[in-house]
C-alpha positions in Angstrom: -2.1 -44.1 18.3 -2.7 -46.7 15.7 -1.0 -46.3 12.3 -2.2 -46.9 8.8 0.0 -46.6 5.7 -2.1 -46.0 2.5 -0.4 -47.2 -0.7 -1.8 -46.2 -4.1 -0.2 -46.1 -7.6 -2.3 -43.8 -9.7 -5.0 -41.1 -9.4 -8.0 -43.5 -9.5 -6.6 -45.5 -6.6 -5.9 -42.3 -4.7 -9.6 -41.3 -5.2 -10.9 -44.7 -4.0 -8.6 -44.8 -1.0 -9.7 -41.3 0.1 -13.3 -42.4 0.2 -12.5 -45.2 2.6 -10.1 -43.2 4.7 -12.5 -40.3 5.1 -15.0 -42.7 6.7 -12.3 -43.9 9.2 -11.2 -40.3 10.0 -14.9 -39.5 10.8 -15.2 -42.4 13.2 -11.8 -42.5 14.8 -9.3 -39.7 15.8 -6.6 -42.0 17.2 -5.1 -43.1 13.8 -1.9 -41.6 12.3 -1.6 -41.8 8.5 1.1 -41.7 5.9 0.8 -42.5 2.3 1.9 -42.8 -1.3 -1.0 -40.8 -2.6 -2.3 -37.9 -4.6 -4.6 -34.9 -4.4 -7.5 -36.7 -2.8 -5.6 -38.1 0.2 -3.8 -34.8 0.4 -7.1 -33.1 0.7 -7.7 -35.2 3.8 -4.5 -33.9 5.3 -2.5 -37.0 4.6 1.1 -36.6 3.6 2.6 -38.6 0.7 6.2 -39.8 0.5 6.5 -38.6 -3.0 4.5 -37.5 -6.1 2.4 -40.2 -7.7 3.7 -39.4 -11.1 7.0 -40.9 -10.1 5.4 -44.4 -10.3 2.5 -44.0 -12.7 3.7 -45.9 -15.8 1.3 -46.9 -18.5 1.8 -50.2 -20.4 4.3 -53.0 -20.4 7.0 -51.2 -22.5 7.1 -48.2 -20.2 7.4 -50.4 -17.2 10.2 -52.3 -18.8 12.0 -49.1 -19.9 11.8 -47.9 -16.3 12.2 -51.2 -14.5 15.3 -50.2 -12.5 13.8 -46.9 -11.5 10.6 -48.7 -10.5 12.5 -51.3 -8.5 14.3 -48.6 -6.7 11.0 -46.9 -5.9 9.6 -50.2 -4.6 12.6 -50.6 -2.3 12.4 -47.0 -1.1 8.7 -47.4 -0.4 9.2 -50.6 1.5 11.9 -49.0 3.6 9.7 -46.0 4.5 6.7 -48.2 5.4 8.8 -50.3 7.7 10.3 -47.1 9.2 6.7 -45.8 9.8 5.8 -49.0 11.7 2.1 -49.2 10.6 -0.4 -51.5 12.1 -2.0 -51.9 8.7 -0.7 -51.5 5.1 -3.8 -50.5 3.1 -3.0 -50.9 -0.6 -5.4 -49.8 -3.3 -5.4 -50.9 -7.0 -2.3 -50.6 -9.2 -1.3 -54.3 -8.4 2.0 -54.3 -10.4 3.3 -51.7 -7.9 1.3 -51.9 -4.7 1.3 -55.7 -4.4 5.0 -55.9 -5.0 5.5 -53.5 -2.2 3.0 -55.4 0.1 4.8 -58.6 -0.6 8.2 -57.2 0.5 6.8 -55.5 3.5 5.0 -58.7 4.7 8.2 -60.7 4.1 10.3 -58.3 6.3 7.6 -57.5 9.0 5.0 -60.3 9.1 3.1 -58.6 11.9 1.9 -55.7 9.7 -1.6 -56.5 8.5 -2.0 -56.2 4.7 -5.3 -55.3 3.2 -5.7 -54.7 -0.5 -8.7 -52.9 -2.1 -9.6 -53.6 -5.8 -8.4 -57.1 -6.6 -6.3 -57.8 -9.6 -8.6 -58.5 -12.5 -7.9 -62.3 -12.5 -11.2 -62.8 -14.4 -9.6 -60.9 -17.3 -6.1 -62.4 -17.3 -3.3 -64.0 -15.2 -5.6 -66.0 -12.9 -2.6 -67.8 -11.5 -1.9 -64.6 -9.5 -4.5 -65.5 -6.9 -2.3 -68.3 -5.5 0.6 -65.9 -5.1 -1.5 -63.4 -3.0 -2.2 -65.9 -0.3 1.3 -65.7 1.1 1.3 -62.0 1.8 -2.3 -60.6 1.9 -4.4 -60.8 5.1 -7.6 -59.5 3.4 -8.9 -58.5 0.0 -11.7 -56.1 -0.6 -13.7 -56.9 -3.8 -15.7 -54.5 -6.0 -17.8 -57.2 -7.7 -19.6 -60.3 -6.4 -18.4 -62.5 -9.3 -14.8 -62.0 -8.1 -15.3 -63.8 -4.8 -15.2 -67.3 -6.2 -11.5 -66.9 -7.2 -10.4 -65.9 -3.7 -12.6 -68.4 -1.9 -11.1 -71.2 -3.9 -7.6 -70.3 -2.5 -9.1 -69.6 1.0 -8.0 -66.0 0.9 -10.2 -63.8 3.3 -12.2 -61.5 1.1 -15.2 -59.1 1.4 -17.4 -57.8 -1.4 -17.9 -54.1 -0.9 -19.5 -53.0 -4.1 -18.0 -50.0 -6.0 -17.5 -46.8 -4.1 -17.9 -44.7 -7.3 -21.5 -45.9 -7.5 -22.5 -44.7 -4.0 -25.0 -41.9 -3.7 -23.0 -38.8 -3.1 -24.1 -35.6 -1.3 -25.7 -33.2 -3.7 -24.3 -29.7 -3.1 -25.7 -27.1 -5.4 -23.0 -25.5 -7.5 -23.5 -22.7 -10.0 -21.8 -23.7 -13.3 -23.2 -20.9 -15.3 -19.9 -19.0 -15.2 -18.2 -22.1 -16.7 -20.8 -22.9 -19.4 -22.2 -19.7 -20.9 -24.7 -18.9 -23.6 -27.0 -21.8 -22.6 -24.8 -24.3 -24.5 -25.5 -28.0 -24.2 -22.6 -29.7 -22.3 -20.6 -32.5 -23.9 -18.1 -34.2 -21.5 -14.8 -35.6 -22.6 -12.5 -37.7 -20.4 -9.0 -38.1 -22.0 -7.5 -39.8 -19.0 -5.6 -39.0 -15.8 -2.2 -40.2 -16.8 0.1 -37.9 -18.9 0.8 -40.7 -21.4 -3.0 -41.2 -22.0 -3.5 -37.5 -22.3 -0.7 -37.1 -24.8 -2.1 -39.9 -27.0 -5.9 -39.2 -26.8 -6.2 -35.4 -26.5 -5.0 -34.6 -30.1 -7.5 -37.2 -31.4 -10.3 -35.7 -29.3 -9.5 -32.2 -30.4 -9.8 -33.3 -34.1 -13.1 -34.9 -33.1 -14.4 -31.6 -31.5 -13.5 -29.8 -34.8 -15.6 -32.2 -36.7 -18.5 -31.9 -34.3 -18.3 -28.1 -34.6 -18.9 -28.4 -38.3 -22.3 -29.9 -37.7 -23.4 -28.9 -34.1 -23.4 -25.3 -33.2 -24.9 -25.4 -29.7 -22.3 -27.6 -27.8 -19.7 -26.7 -25.2 -17.1 -29.4 -24.7 -15.6 -29.9 -21.2 -12.4 -31.9 -20.9 -12.2 -33.6 -17.5 -8.8 -34.2 -16.0 -6.8 -34.0 -12.8 -5.7 -30.6 -11.3 -2.1 -31.6 -12.3 -2.8 -31.9 -16.0 -5.8 -29.5 -16.5 -3.6 -26.5 -17.6 -1.8 -28.7 -20.2 -5.1 -29.6 -21.8 -6.3 -26.0 -21.5 -3.2 -24.8 -23.3 -3.7 -27.3 -26.1 -7.3 -26.1 -26.6 -6.2 -22.5 -26.7 -3.5 -23.3 -29.2 -6.2 -24.8 -31.5 -8.4 -21.7 -31.1 -11.3 -23.8 -29.8 -13.6 -21.2 -28.1 -16.4 -23.7 -27.2 -14.1 -25.8 -25.0 -12.7 -25.8 -21.5 -10.8 -28.0 -19.1 -11.8 -28.7 -15.5 -9.9 -30.4 -12.6 -12.0 -29.7 -9.6 -13.8 -32.9 -8.5 -17.0 -31.3 -7.1 -17.5 -29.2 -10.2 -16.6 -32.1 -12.5 -19.5 -34.2 -11.1 -21.9 -31.4 -11.7 -20.7 -30.9 -15.2 -21.1 -34.6 -15.9 -24.6 -34.7 -14.4 -25.6 -31.8 -16.7 -24.1 -33.3 -19.8 -26.0 -34.6 -22.8 -23.2 -37.1 -23.9 -19.7 -38.2 -22.9 -16.7 -39.6 -24.7 -14.4 -41.4 -22.3 -11.2 -43.3 -22.2 -11.6 -46.9 -21.0 -11.5 -47.2 -17.2 -13.4 -46.8 -14.0 -14.7 -43.3 -15.1 -17.2 -45.2 -17.2 -19.0 -46.3 -14.0 -19.4 -42.7 -12.9 -20.8 -41.8 -16.4 -23.3 -44.7 -16.1 -24.2 -43.7 -12.6 -25.0 -40.2 -13.9 -27.2 -41.8 -16.6 -25.3 -40.1 -19.4 -25.0 -41.9 -22.8 -21.4 -42.4 -23.9 -18.8 -44.2 -26.0 -15.4 -45.6 -24.9 -12.1 -45.0 -26.6 -8.5 -46.1 -26.0 -5.2 -46.3 -27.8 -1.8 -47.6 -26.7 1.4 -48.7 -28.3 1.3 -51.7 -30.7 3.5 -53.9 -28.6 1.5 -53.2 -25.4 -1.7 -53.9 -27.3 -0.4 -57.1 -28.8 0.7 -58.5 -25.4 -2.6 -57.7 -23.8 -4.5 -59.1 -26.7 -2.6 -62.4 -26.3 -3.3 -62.6 -22.6 -6.9 -61.4 -21.9 -9.8 -63.8 -21.7 -12.6 -61.2 -22.4 -14.0 -59.7 -25.5 -14.4 -56.2 -24.4 -12.4 -53.4 -22.7 -15.1 -51.7 -20.8 -16.3 -53.2 -17.5 -20.0 -52.7 -18.2 -19.7 -54.5 -21.5 -17.6 -57.3 -19.9 -20.2 -57.8 -17.2 -23.1 -57.8 -19.7 -21.1 -59.9 -22.3 -22.5 -57.4 -24.8 -21.2 -54.1 -26.3 -23.8 -51.9 -24.6 -21.4 -48.9 -24.8 -19.6 -48.7 -28.2 -15.9 -49.2 -28.0 -13.4 -47.6 -30.4 -10.0 -49.1 -29.7 -6.5 -48.8 -31.3 -6.8 -48.1 -35.1 -10.6 -47.6 -34.6 -9.8 -44.8 -32.2 -9.6 -41.9 -34.6 -11.5 -38.6 -35.0 -13.6 -39.8 -38.0 -14.8 -42.9 -36.2 -15.5 -41.1 -33.0 -17.5 -38.5 -34.8 -19.5 -41.0 -36.9 -20.3 -43.1 -33.9 -21.3 -40.1 -31.7 -23.3 -38.6 -34.6 -25.2 -41.8 -35.2 -26.1 -42.1 -31.5 -27.2 -38.5 -31.2 -29.5 -39.0 -34.1 -31.0 -42.2 -32.7 -33.0 -41.5 -29.5 -33.9 -45.2 -29.1 -30.3 -46.3 -29.1 -29.5 -43.7 -26.4 -32.4 -44.8 -24.2 -31.5 -48.5 -24.6 -28.0 -47.8 -23.5 -29.1 -46.0 -20.4 -31.6 -48.8 -19.5 -29.1 -51.5 -20.0 -26.2 -49.8 -18.1 -28.5 -49.1 -15.1 -29.4 -52.8 -15.0 -25.7 -53.8 -15.0 -24.5 -51.3 -12.4 -27.4 -52.2 -10.1 -25.5 -55.5 -9.4 -22.4 -53.6 -8.4 -24.1 -50.9 -6.2 -24.4 -51.3 -2.4 -24.5 -47.6 -1.4 -22.5 -48.8 1.6 -19.2 -49.7 -0.2 -16.9 -47.3 1.7 -18.6 -48.2 5.0 -18.0 -51.9 4.4 -14.4 -51.3 3.4 -13.7 -49.0 6.4 -15.3 -51.5 8.7 -13.0 -54.3 7.5 -9.9 -52.0 8.0 -11.1 -51.0 11.5 -11.8 -54.6 12.6 -8.2 -55.6 11.6 -7.0 -52.5 13.5 -8.6 -53.7 16.7 -7.6 -57.3 16.2 -10.9 -58.9 15.1 -11.6 -61.0 12.1 -14.0 -59.4 9.6 -17.1 -61.4 8.5 -16.5 -62.7 5.0 
């Protein structure tokens, strides 16, 4: 039996990892898996060493406040990986955690192949990190073509896969009439997958919904979250007495809800790609502590927070960040867009043009192939 250890650091990485590993599991039955993962890897029958929430920290100050706990978790994870004796350490996203673990593992057991999926966004900030990766990564899987130049420059083996979230998924018919009743129009809301994001953004979004209800009577608001946090959001909605709202955590149902939506308000992150893939108009919101925001503002090299806007070098999708992220601004922006059909159509047209450059429809196949080639001792084609 071959062995692969899958290392993630947050729900989005768990989701991406599961897409690749499901391909491997379909093609090979001689691989044993262990992970630091979440509900998606668990759904594939892959055990996790511990709960993801033990390492999911948001922002610099939270990391600093938990630095000793995080360091202890890194050491524990390294120890368990070495004990498992994998042929491959497959790390996904969350570089501040996963790459620290990969570096220590490679230092202690150089024979373990290290493959990292979702490169650190060196084109946004801290470009010097690329040089550091060369000493402990055997291969990097890249989501976007424009990233490759940074890794080629340092002669780090890399492969452009495209983004798995933009692949064409299987369309299973699901009846959502029991969730959305009275023929309401669906309005999707994405407050985040981390507890810290949910705690900050959900109260703002609830106030936004109240403002929307004053003007729009035919809407049903669906809050999308993880199964872990869906009950928390549902309780907050019930506490506020909002009857035209619900929370959903099931991935299959969430995708159908999104596809049936007339608009979406989303926290900044990879979820915006799924919204664009579904051709749903949207706006982006985000809010974090002042210190975290100040540090990031000093370091980043790009003007926008959203990937679509960064790639286009244009604010195609409106961004409401920090002090601009409040119920009044969200309502005014959404209200303006809903009453301007041309703006909505322009956004969809432009986002489709941008994501077409990221889409391969074979992303997970390419990623799985690279992992498999390393597993049998062959060098993947760059």
